[in-house]
C-alpha positions as a Markdown table, in Angstrom:
| # | Residue | x | y | z |
|---|---|---|---|---|
| 1 | Met | 57.3 | -69.8 | 82.9 |
| 2 | Thr | 60.0 | -72.0 | 82.8 |
| 3 | Asp | 58.8 | -75.5 | 81.5 |
| 4 | Thr | 60.3 | -77.8 | 84.2 |
| 5 | Ser | 59.7 | -80.9 | 82.0 |
| 6 | Thr | 61.9 | -79.9 | 78.9 |
| 7 | Glu | 64.8 | -78.5 | 81.6 |
| 8 | Ser | 64.7 | -81.9 | 82.7 |
| 9 | Ser | 65.1 | -83.6 | 78.8 |
| 10 | Val | 67.7 | -81.4 | 78.5 |
| 11 | Ala | 69.6 | -82.3 | 81.8 |
| 12 | Ser | 69.1 | -85.9 | 81.5 |
| 13 | Leu | 70.5 | -85.5 | 77.5 |
| 14 | Ala | 73.1 | -83.8 | 79.0 |
| 15 | Gln | 73.7 | -86.2 | 81.5 |
| 16 | Ile | 73.7 | -89.3 | 78.9 |
| 17 | Arg | 76.3 | -87.4 | 76.7 |
| 18 | Ala | 78.5 | -86.8 | 79.1 |
| 19 | Ser | 78.6 | -90.7 | 80.3 |
| 20 | Val | 79.1 | -91.7 | 77.0 |
| 21 | Arg | 82.2 | -89.5 | 76.4 |
| 22 | Ala | 83.6 | -91.0 | 79.8 |
| 23 | Leu | 83.4 | -94.2 | 78.5 |
| 24 | Cys | 84.6 | -93.8 | 75.0 |
| 25 | Ser | 87.9 | -92.0 | 76.4 |
| 26 | Gly | 89.0 | -95.9 | 77.2 |
| 27 | Phe | 88.7 | -96.2 | 73.9 |
| 28 | Pro | 91.1 | -93.6 | 72.2 |
| 29 | Gly | 92.2 | -93.7 | 68.4 |
| 30 | Glu | 95.2 | -96.6 | 69.3 |
| 31 | Tyr | 92.4 | -98.6 | 69.7 |
| 32 | Trp | 90.5 | -97.8 | 66.4 |
| 33 | Arg | 93.6 | -97.5 | 64.2 |
| 34 | Glu | 94.4 | -101.4 | 65.3 |
| 35 | Leu | 90.9 | -102.6 | 64.7 |
| 36 | Asp | 91.2 | -101.0 | 61.1 |
| 37 | Arg | 94.6 | -102.5 | 60.2 |
| 38 | Thr | 93.1 | -106.0 | 61.2 |
| 39 | Arg | 90.0 | -105.6 | 60.1 |
| 40 | Ala | 89.0 | -106.7 | 63.7 |
| 41 | Tyr | 85.6 | -106.5 | 65.2 |
| 42 | Pro | 85.2 | -104.3 | 68.3 |
| 43 | Ala | 84.1 | -106.6 | 70.5 |
| 44 | Ala | 85.2 | -105.2 | 74.0 |
| 45 | Phe | 83.7 | -101.5 | 72.6 |
| 46 | Val | 80.3 | -103.2 | 72.2 |
| 47 | Lys | 81.0 | -105.1 | 75.5 |
| 48 | Ala | 81.3 | -101.9 | 77.5 |
| 49 | Leu | 78.5 | -100.1 | 75.7 |
| 50 | Thr | 76.3 | -102.9 | 76.4 |
| 51 | Glu | 77.2 | -103.7 | 80.1 |
| 52 | Ala | 76.4 | -99.8 | 80.5 |
| 53 | Gly | 72.8 | -100.3 | 78.9 |
| 54 | Tyr | 73.5 | -97.9 | 76.0 |
| 55 | Leu | 72.9 | -101.2 | 73.6 |
| 56 | Ala | 69.6 | -101.3 | 75.1 |
| 57 | Ala | 68.1 | -97.9 | 75.5 |
| 58 | Leu | 65.1 | -98.3 | 72.9 |
| 59 | Ile | 64.1 | -101.5 | 74.8 |
| 60 | Pro | 61.6 | -101.1 | 77.4 |
| 61 | Glu | 62.3 | -101.4 | 81.3 |
| 62 | Glu | 59.6 | -104.3 | 81.2 |
| 63 | Tyr | 62.2 | -106.2 | 79.2 |
| 64 | Gly | 65.3 | -105.1 | 80.8 |
| 65 | Gly | 66.2 | -102.2 | 78.8 |
| 66 | Ser | 66.6 | -98.6 | 79.5 |
| 67 | Gly | 63.8 | -97.4 | 78.3 |
| 68 | Leu | 64.8 | -94.3 | 76.4 |
| 69 | Gly | 63.8 | -92.5 | 73.3 |
| 70 | Leu | 65.0 | -91.7 | 69.9 |
| 71 | Pro | 66.5 | -88.3 | 71.3 |
| 72 | Glu | 68.5 | -90.5 | 73.9 |
| 73 | Ala | 69.8 | -93.2 | 71.3 |
| 74 | Ala | 70.7 | -90.5 | 68.4 |
| 75 | Ala | 72.8 | -88.5 | 71.0 |
| 76 | Ile | 74.1 | -91.4 | 72.4 |
| 77 | Leu | 75.4 | -92.4 | 68.7 |
| 78 | Glu | 76.9 | -88.8 | 68.3 |
| 79 | Glu | 79.2 | -88.7 | 71.4 |
| 80 | Val | 80.9 | -92.3 | 70.0 |
| 81 | His | 81.3 | -90.6 | 66.6 |
| 82 | Ala | 82.4 | -87.2 | 68.0 |
| 83 | Ser | 84.9 | -89.4 | 70.7 |
| 84 | Gly | 86.5 | -90.5 | 67.9 |
| 85 | Gly | 85.3 | -94.1 | 67.6 |
| 86 | Asn | 82.3 | -95.7 | 65.8 |
| 87 | Gly | 78.6 | -96.8 | 66.2 |
| 88 | Ala | 78.6 | -99.3 | 63.1 |
| 89 | Ala | 79.5 | -102.4 | 65.5 |
| 90 | Cys | 76.5 | -101.8 | 67.3 |
| 91 | His | 74.1 | -98.8 | 65.9 |
| 92 | Ala | 71.8 | -101.5 | 63.8 |
| 93 | Gln | 70.9 | -102.9 | 67.0 |
| 94 | Met | 68.9 | -99.9 | 68.2 |
| 95 | Tyr | 66.9 | -99.4 | 64.9 |
| 96 | Ile | 66.9 | -103.2 | 64.0 |
| 97 | Met | 65.1 | -103.3 | 67.2 |
| 98 | Gly | 61.8 | -101.0 | 66.4 |
| 99 | Thr | 60.6 | -103.7 | 64.3 |
| 100 | Leu | 60.3 | -106.4 | 66.8 |
| 101 | Leu | 59.1 | -103.7 | 69.1 |
| 102 | Arg | 56.4 | -102.4 | 67.2 |
| 103 | His | 55.4 | -105.4 | 64.9 |
| 104 | Gly | 57.0 | -108.5 | 67.0 |
| 105 | Ser | 54.1 | -110.3 | 69.5 |
| 106 | Thr | 54.3 | -110.8 | 73.0 |
| 107 | Val | 55.8 | -113.8 | 72.9 |
| 108 | Gln | 58.3 | -112.3 | 71.1 |
| 109 | Lys | 59.4 | -109.5 | 73.2 |
| 110 | Ala | 59.1 | -111.7 | 75.6 |
| 111 | Arg | 61.5 | -114.3 | 74.2 |
| 112 | Trp | 64.5 | -112.2 | 72.5 |
| 113 | Leu | 64.3 | -108.6 | 74.1 |
| 114 | Pro | 65.4 | -109.5 | 77.9 |
| 115 | Pro | 68.3 | -111.8 | 76.7 |
| 116 | Ile | 69.3 | -109.0 | 74.5 |
| 117 | Ala | 69.3 | -106.1 | 76.7 |
| 118 | Arg | 71.4 | -108.2 | 79.0 |
| 119 | Gly | 73.9 | -108.4 | 76.6 |
| 120 | Glu | 73.4 | -112.2 | 75.8 |
| 121 | Leu | 72.0 | -111.8 | 72.4 |
| 122 | Arg | 73.2 | -109.6 | 70.0 |
| 123 | Leu | 70.8 | -108.1 | 67.0 |
| 124 | Gln | 72.8 | -106.5 | 64.7 |
| 125 | Ala | 72.2 | -108.0 | 61.3 |
| 126 | Phe | 70.1 | -106.6 | 58.9 |
| 127 | Ala | 70.0 | -108.7 | 55.5 |
| 128 | Val | 67.6 | -106.0 | 53.1 |
| 129 | Thr | 69.9 | -105.3 | 50.0 |
| 130 | Glu | 70.4 | -107.9 | 47.3 |
| 131 | Pro | 72.8 | -107.6 | 44.3 |
| 132 | Ser | 70.2 | -107.5 | 42.0 |
| 133 | Ser | 67.9 | -104.7 | 43.1 |
| 134 | Gly | 70.2 | -102.7 | 45.6 |
| 135 | Ser | 67.5 | -100.1 | 46.8 |
| 136 | Asp | 64.6 | -101.3 | 44.6 |
| 137 | Met | 63.2 | -103.6 | 47.5 |
| 138 | Leu | 60.1 | -104.4 | 45.6 |
| 139 | Asn | 61.9 | -106.2 | 43.4 |
| 140 | Leu | 63.9 | -108.6 | 45.9 |
| 141 | Ala | 64.2 | -112.1 | 44.9 |
| 142 | Thr | 64.7 | -113.6 | 48.1 |
| 143 | Thr | 62.2 | -116.2 | 49.0 |
| 144 | Ala | 60.3 | -117.7 | 52.1 |
| 145 | Arg | 57.4 | -120.7 | 50.9 |
| 146 | Arg | 55.7 | -122.0 | 53.7 |
| 147 | Glu | 56.5 | -125.9 | 54.8 |
| 148 | Gly | 54.2 | -126.8 | 57.5 |
| 149 | Asp | 55.2 | -125.0 | 60.8 |
| 150 | His | 58.3 | -123.4 | 58.7 |
| 151 | Tyr | 59.6 | -121.4 | 55.9 |
| 152 | Ile | 62.2 | -122.5 | 53.7 |
| 153 | Ile | 64.2 | -119.6 | 52.5 |
| 154 | Asn | 66.4 | -119.4 | 49.0 |
| 155 | Gly | 68.4 | -116.6 | 47.5 |
| 156 | Gln | 71.1 | -114.0 | 48.3 |
| 157 | Lys | 71.7 | -110.7 | 50.0 |
| 158 | Ile | 74.7 | -108.7 | 50.2 |
| 159 | Trp | 76.0 | -105.8 | 52.0 |
| 160 | Thr | 74.9 | -107.1 | 55.1 |
| 161 | Ser | 76.6 | -105.3 | 58.1 |
| 162 | Arg | 78.3 | -107.5 | 61.3 |
| 163 | Ala | 76.6 | -111.2 | 60.1 |
| 164 | Glu | 79.2 | -112.8 | 61.7 |
| 165 | His | 79.3 | -111.0 | 64.7 |
| 166 | Ser | 75.1 | -111.2 | 65.1 |
| 167 | Asp | 73.0 | -114.2 | 67.2 |
| 168 | Leu | 69.9 | -112.9 | 65.2 |
| 169 | Met | 69.6 | -111.1 | 61.7 |
| 170 | Leu | 66.4 | -109.3 | 60.3 |
| 171 | Leu | 65.5 | -110.9 | 57.4 |
| 172 | Ile | 63.2 | -109.8 | 54.7 |
| 173 | Ala | 61.9 | -112.0 | 52.0 |
| 174 | Arg | 59.3 | -112.7 | 49.4 |
| 175 | Thr | 56.3 | -115.1 | 50.5 |
| 176 | Thr | 53.9 | -114.1 | 48.2 |
| 177 | Pro | 55.3 | -114.1 | 44.3 |
| 178 | Arg | 54.4 | -110.5 | 42.8 |
| 179 | Gly | 52.4 | -111.8 | 40.4 |
| 180 | Glu | 50.1 | -112.8 | 43.0 |
| 181 | Ala | 50.4 | -109.8 | 45.6 |
| 182 | Lys | 47.3 | -108.0 | 46.7 |
| 183 | His | 49.3 | -104.7 | 45.7 |
| 184 | Arg | 52.1 | -103.1 | 44.6 |
| 185 | Thr | 53.8 | -103.5 | 48.2 |
| 186 | His | 52.1 | -106.5 | 49.5 |
| 187 | Gly | 54.1 | -110.2 | 49.7 |
| 188 | Leu | 57.2 | -109.3 | 51.4 |
| 189 | Ser | 57.9 | -110.9 | 54.9 |
| 190 | Val | 59.8 | -109.7 | 57.8 |
| 191 | Phe | 62.1 | -112.9 | 59.8 |
| 192 | Leu | 64.1 | -113.4 | 62.9 |
| 193 | Val | 67.3 | -116.1 | 62.1 |
| 194 | Asp | 68.9 | -117.5 | 65.0 |
| 195 | Met | 72.5 | -116.9 | 63.1 |
| 196 | Arg | 73.8 | -119.5 | 65.7 |
| 197 | Leu | 71.8 | -122.3 | 64.4 |
| 198 | Ala | 71.5 | -121.3 | 60.9 |
| 199 | Glu | 75.3 | -120.6 | 59.6 |
| 200 | Gly | 76.4 | -124.1 | 58.3 |
| 201 | Ala | 72.5 | -125.5 | 57.9 |
| 202 | Gly | 71.3 | -123.5 | 54.6 |
| 203 | Val | 73.5 | -120.2 | 55.5 |
| 204 | Lys | 76.9 | -119.3 | 53.8 |
| 205 | Val | 78.3 | -116.3 | 54.9 |
| 206 | Asn | 81.3 | -114.6 | 52.9 |
| 207 | Pro | 83.0 | -111.2 | 54.3 |
| 208 | Ile | 83.8 | -108.2 | 51.8 |
| 209 | Arg | 86.5 | -106.6 | 52.5 |
| 210 | Thr | 85.7 | -102.9 | 52.1 |
| 211 | Met | 87.8 | -99.3 | 52.5 |
| 212 | Met | 86.3 | -99.2 | 56.1 |
| 213 | Asn | 86.4 | -101.7 | 58.7 |
| 214 | His | 82.3 | -102.5 | 59.0 |
| 215 | Ser | 82.7 | -106.3 | 59.0 |
| 216 | Thr | 80.1 | -106.0 | 55.7 |
| 217 | Thr | 79.5 | -109.4 | 54.3 |
| 218 | Glu | 77.5 | -111.7 | 51.8 |
| 219 | Ile | 74.7 | -114.1 | 52.5 |
| 220 | Phe | 73.5 | -117.2 | 50.6 |
| 221 | Phe | 70.7 | -119.2 | 51.4 |
| 222 | Asp | 70.2 | -122.5 | 50.5 |
| 223 | Asp | 66.8 | -124.3 | 52.2 |
| 224 | Leu | 67.3 | -122.6 | 55.2 |
| 225 | Ser | 64.6 | -123.4 | 57.8 |
| 226 | Val | 62.8 | -121.0 | 59.6 |
| 227 | Pro | 60.4 | -121.8 | 62.3 |
| 228 | Glu | 57.0 | -120.0 | 61.6 |
| 229 | Glu | 57.5 | -118.0 | 65.1 |
| 230 | Asn | 60.0 | -116.4 | 63.9 |
| 231 | Leu | 57.8 | -114.6 | 61.6 |
| 232 | Ile | 57.7 | -111.0 | 62.4 |
| 233 | Gly | 54.0 | -109.6 | 62.1 |
| 234 | Met | 51.7 | -110.8 | 59.7 |
| 235 | Glu | 52.6 | -112.4 | 56.5 |
| 236 | Gly | 52.6 | -110.1 | 53.7 |
| 237 | Glu | 53.1 | -107.0 | 55.1 |
| 238 | Gly | 57.1 | -106.4 | 56.0 |
| 239 | Phe | 57.9 | -104.0 | 53.3 |
| 240 | Arg | 55.2 | -101.7 | 55.4 |
| 241 | Tyr | 57.3 | -102.9 | 58.7 |
| 242 | Ile | 60.7 | -101.9 | 57.6 |
| 243 | Leu | 59.8 | -98.8 | 56.1 |
| 244 | Ser | 58.8 | -97.6 | 59.5 |
| 245 | Gly | 61.8 | -98.7 | 61.2 |
| 246 | Met | 63.8 | -97.0 | 58.1 |
| 247 | Asn | 63.3 | -93.3 | 59.5 |
| 248 | Ala | 64.3 | -93.9 | 62.8 |
| 249 | Glu | 67.4 | -95.4 | 61.2 |
| 250 | Arg | 68.1 | -92.5 | 59.2 |
| 251 | Ile | 67.6 | -90.3 | 61.9 |
| 252 | Leu | 70.2 | -92.1 | 64.1 |
| 253 | Ile | 72.8 | -91.9 | 61.0 |
| 254 | Ala | 72.5 | -88.8 | 60.7 |
| 255 | Ala | 73.1 | -88.4 | 64.8 |
| 256 | Glu | 76.5 | -90.1 | 63.5 |
| 257 | Cys | 77.4 | -87.6 | 61.1 |
| 258 | Ile | 76.8 | -84.6 | 63.4 |
| 259 | Gly | 79.3 | -86.8 | 65.8 |
| 260 | Asp | 82.1 | -87.0 | 62.9 |
| 261 | Ala | 81.1 | -83.3 | 61.9 |
| 262 | Arg | 82.2 | -82.2 | 65.4 |
| 263 | Trp | 85.2 | -84.6 | 65.7 |
| 264 | Phe | 86.8 | -83.2 | 62.4 |
| 265 | Ile | 85.9 | -79.4 | 63.3 |
| 266 | Asp | 87.6 | -79.7 | 66.9 |
| 267 | Lys | 90.1 | -81.6 | 65.5 |
| 268 | Ala | 91.3 | -79.3 | 62.6 |
| 269 | Val | 90.6 | -75.8 | 64.9 |
| 270 | Ala | 93.1 | -77.0 | 67.6 |
| 271 | Tyr | 95.6 | -77.9 | 64.5 |
| 272 | Ala | 95.0 | -74.5 | 63.1 |
| 273 | Lys | 95.7 | -72.5 | 66.8 |
| 274 | Asp | 98.5 | -74.9 | 67.0 |
| 275 | Arg | 100.3 | -75.2 | 63.6 |
| 276 | Arg | 102.6 | -72.2 | 62.9 |
| 277 | Val | 103.8 | -71.6 | 59.6 |
| 278 | Phe | 105.5 | -68.1 | 58.0 |
| 279 | Gly | 105.9 | -67.2 | 61.3 |
| 280 | Arg | 102.4 | -66.8 | 62.7 |
| 281 | Pro | 99.4 | -69.6 | 63.4 |
| 282 | Ile | 97.7 | -70.9 | 60.1 |
| 283 | Gly | 94.4 | -70.6 | 61.5 |
| 284 | Gln | 94.9 | -66.9 | 61.5 |
| 285 | Asn | 94.9 | -67.0 | 57.4 |
| 286 | Gln | 91.0 | -66.9 | 55.8 |
| 287 | Gly | 91.7 | -69.7 | 53.6 |
| 288 | Val | 91.9 | -72.1 | 56.7 |
| 289 | Gln | 89.1 | -70.1 | 58.5 |
| 290 | Phe | 86.0 | -69.9 | 56.4 |
| 291 | Pro | 85.8 | -73.5 | 55.6 |
| 292 | Leu | 86.1 | -74.4 | 58.5 |
| 293 | Ala | 83.8 | -71.6 | 59.8 |
| 294 | Arg | 81.2 | -72.7 | 56.9 |
| 295 | Ala | 81.5 | -76.6 | 58.0 |
| 296 | Tyr | 80.9 | -75.7 | 61.6 |
| 297 | Ala | 77.6 | -73.6 | 60.4 |
| 298 | Gln | 76.3 | -76.9 | 58.2 |
| 299 | Met | 76.8 | -78.8 | 61.4 |
| 300 | Arg | 74.9 | -76.7 | 63.0 |
| 301 | Ala | 72.1 | -76.5 | 61.1 |
| 302 | Ala | 72.0 | -80.1 | 60.2 |
| 303 | Ala | 72.0 | -80.6 | 63.9 |
| 304 | Leu | 68.6 | -78.8 | 64.4 |
| 305 | Met | 67.0 | -80.7 | 61.6 |
| 306 | Val | 68.2 | -83.8 | 63.7 |
| 307 | Glu | 66.7 | -82.7 | 66.9 |
| 308 | Asp | 63.8 | -82.2 | 64.8 |
| 309 | Ala | 63.3 | -85.3 | 63.2 |
| 310 | Ala | 63.4 | -87.7 | 66.2 |
| 311 | Ala | 61.2 | -85.5 | 68.3 |
| 312 | Arg | 58.7 | -86.1 | 65.8 |
| 313 | Tyr | 59.7 | -90.0 | 65.6 |
| 314 | Gln | 59.4 | -90.1 | 68.9 |
| 315 | Ala | 56.1 | -88.2 | 69.4 |
| 316 | Ala | 55.0 | -90.8 | 67.2 |
| 317 | Arg | 53.9 | -88.1 | 64.5 |
| 318 | Asp | 54.7 | -88.1 | 60.6 |
| 319 | Cys | 58.6 | -87.7 | 59.9 |
| 320 | Gly | 59.8 | -89.0 | 56.7 |
| 321 | Ala | 60.6 | -86.3 | 55.3 |
| 322 | Glu | 62.2 | -84.6 | 58.4 |
| 323 | Ala | 64.4 | -88.0 | 59.2 |
| 324 | Asn | 65.4 | -87.6 | 54.9 |
| 325 | Met | 66.4 | -84.2 | 55.3 |
| 326 | Ala | 68.7 | -85.3 | 58.4 |
| 327 | Lys | 70.2 | -87.9 | 56.5 |
| 328 | Leu | 70.7 | -85.5 | 53.8 |
| 329 | Leu | 71.9 | -82.8 | 55.7 |
| 330 | Ser | 74.3 | -84.4 | 58.0 |
| 331 | Ala | 76.1 | -86.7 | 55.7 |
| 332 | Asp | 76.9 | -83.3 | 53.7 |
| 333 | Ala | 78.0 | -81.2 | 57.0 |
| 334 | Ala | 80.1 | -84.4 | 57.9 |
| 335 | Trp | 81.7 | -84.6 | 54.4 |
| 336 | Ala | 82.4 | -80.9 | 54.3 |
| 337 | Ala | 84.0 | -81.0 | 57.7 |
| 338 | Ala | 86.4 | -84.1 | 56.8 |
| 339 | Glu | 87.4 | -82.1 | 53.8 |
| 340 | Ala | 88.2 | -78.9 | 55.7 |
| 341 | Cys | 89.9 | -80.7 | 58.5 |
| 342 | Leu | 92.3 | -83.1 | 56.2 |
| 343 | Gln | 92.9 | -79.5 | 54.0 |
| 344 | Thr | 94.1 | -77.7 | 57.2 |
| 345 | His | 96.3 | -80.8 | 58.0 |
| 346 | Gly | 97.7 | -81.0 | 55.1 |
| 347 | Gly | 100.2 | -83.9 | 54.3 |
| 348 | Phe | 99.6 | -84.7 | 58.0 |
| 349 | Gly | 96.0 | -85.3 | 57.6 |
| 350 | Phe | 97.0 | -89.0 | 55.3 |
| 351 | Ala | 99.1 | -89.8 | 58.0 |
| 352 | Glu | 97.6 | -93.3 | 60.2 |
| 353 | Glu | 98.7 | -91.6 | 63.8 |
| 354 | Phe | 96.1 | -88.9 | 63.1 |
| 355 | Asp | 93.2 | -90.9 | 62.5 |
| 356 | Ile | 91.9 | -88.5 | 60.0 |
| 357 | Glu | 92.4 | -90.9 | 57.4 |
| 358 | Arg | 90.1 | -93.3 | 58.6 |
| 359 | Lys | 87.4 | -90.9 | 59.9 |
| 360 | Phe | 87.6 | -89.9 | 56.2 |
| 361 | Arg | 87.2 | -92.9 | 55.0 |
| 362 | Glu | 84.5 | -94.0 | 57.2 |
| 363 | Thr | 82.1 | -90.9 | 56.7 |
| 364 | Arg | 82.6 | -90.7 | 53.1 |
| 365 | Leu | 79.9 | -93.9 | 53.3 |
| 366 | Tyr | 77.2 | -92.1 | 54.3 |
| 367 | Gln | 76.7 | -90.0 | 51.0 |
| 368 | Val | 75.9 | -93.4 | 49.8 |
| 369 | Ala | 74.2 | -95.7 | 52.7 |
| 370 | Pro | 72.5 | -96.2 | 54.4 |
| 371 | Val | 70.2 | -95.1 | 51.5 |
| 372 | Ser | 72.2 | -92.6 | 48.7 |
| 373 | Thr | 71.7 | -88.7 | 48.5 |
| 374 | Asn | 70.2 | -89.0 | 45.2 |
| 375 | Leu | 67.1 | -91.1 | 46.7 |
| 376 | Ile | 66.8 | -88.5 | 49.1 |
| 377 | Leu | 66.2 | -85.9 | 46.9 |
| 378 | Ser | 64.3 | -87.9 | 44.9 |
| 379 | Tyr | 62.3 | -88.3 | 47.9 |
| 380 | Ile | 61.9 | -84.7 | 48.6 |
| 381 | Ala | 61.1 | -83.9 | 44.9 |
| 382 | Glu | 58.0 | -86.3 | 45.1 |
| 383 | His | 56.9 | -86.5 | 48.8 |
| 384 | Val | 57.7 | -83.0 | 49.8 |
| 385 | Leu | 57.6 | -80.9 | 46.9 |
| 386 | Asp | 54.8 | -83.2 | 44.8 |
| 387 | Leu | 56.9 | -83.2 | 41.6 |
| 388 | Pro | 56.1 | -86.6 | 39.6 |
| 389 | Arg | 57.9 | -89.7 | 40.5 |
| 390 | Ser | 61.4 | -89.8 | 38.7 |
| 391 | Tyr | 62.3 | -93.9 | 39.1 |
């Protein structure tokens, strides 16, 4: 018996993928290389994605969005990366949105979501990590002190990408001193900061130049005043809100890694067929074939885990383990494909015009962030295998 709903879903995803590929064809390697050289923000690409409705994929139709699910959002970002582009300039808008959608008030959603869906506002910055605490969110030092109908923010964040290009920023800060918190995870709160009003009025943003073009920054807060209506959800429950959004983040980043792996493999296979040395194509040599074949197998296996994690998330099922494993396996698959592609191209792989060295730098990030490989392994050991907590 044919499952028509499944067939319809597959057809819809295929259509989305084809449409994204068509859009990305207007932004070839030359476009991304120039941005990489100048460390510029891909404004034209983001504008095109916004106008096509892809950045509003997860916003419900009642707020002007596309009303799609996480599997569709994952497909969008995978195709961006498989086309040679990079979703770093805009992917945060998809997973940050979840915190506002799930925990924001009706008034907040009605105020912010429609202009975001129309592309009038960008919500692309997520201020979580701090220099002294790193991945240990419960030890963050940025504070939000209640004064009347405002909160006064003081502290510092680092590795906050796109802060210079975002109108709105999601911020987590401590509202209850740790010694006074009800329990270990209590006392953190989430705020929506209007960067148009904040910069120069208690916020200083310093760009950090890195090995890839991610527009990342460090941010200093000095008595920044945020109105109480910008508090998302309940005061003190921010850790839980952010944690629930991290599963979506990991699934979407994993999808980008799958896209990277596909790009590297396609690039290497085409070159291996065409490049002739000693009178025959180099792809005829097992030394070239085997790494590519293994990378392909890794990519396909990781893609199945991404699909499973996204489906679980969409069905509101527990997907912590699946989201973490999807991120781990996809990042590994992308890195294996990157290594195989660079090795296949030899010296040409280091040439800027081939785009391999740029994508190589970009995909290396996902072994470290968001969430490092070692932390994922620790999570699996503790929460899946029931081994003692290691940190």
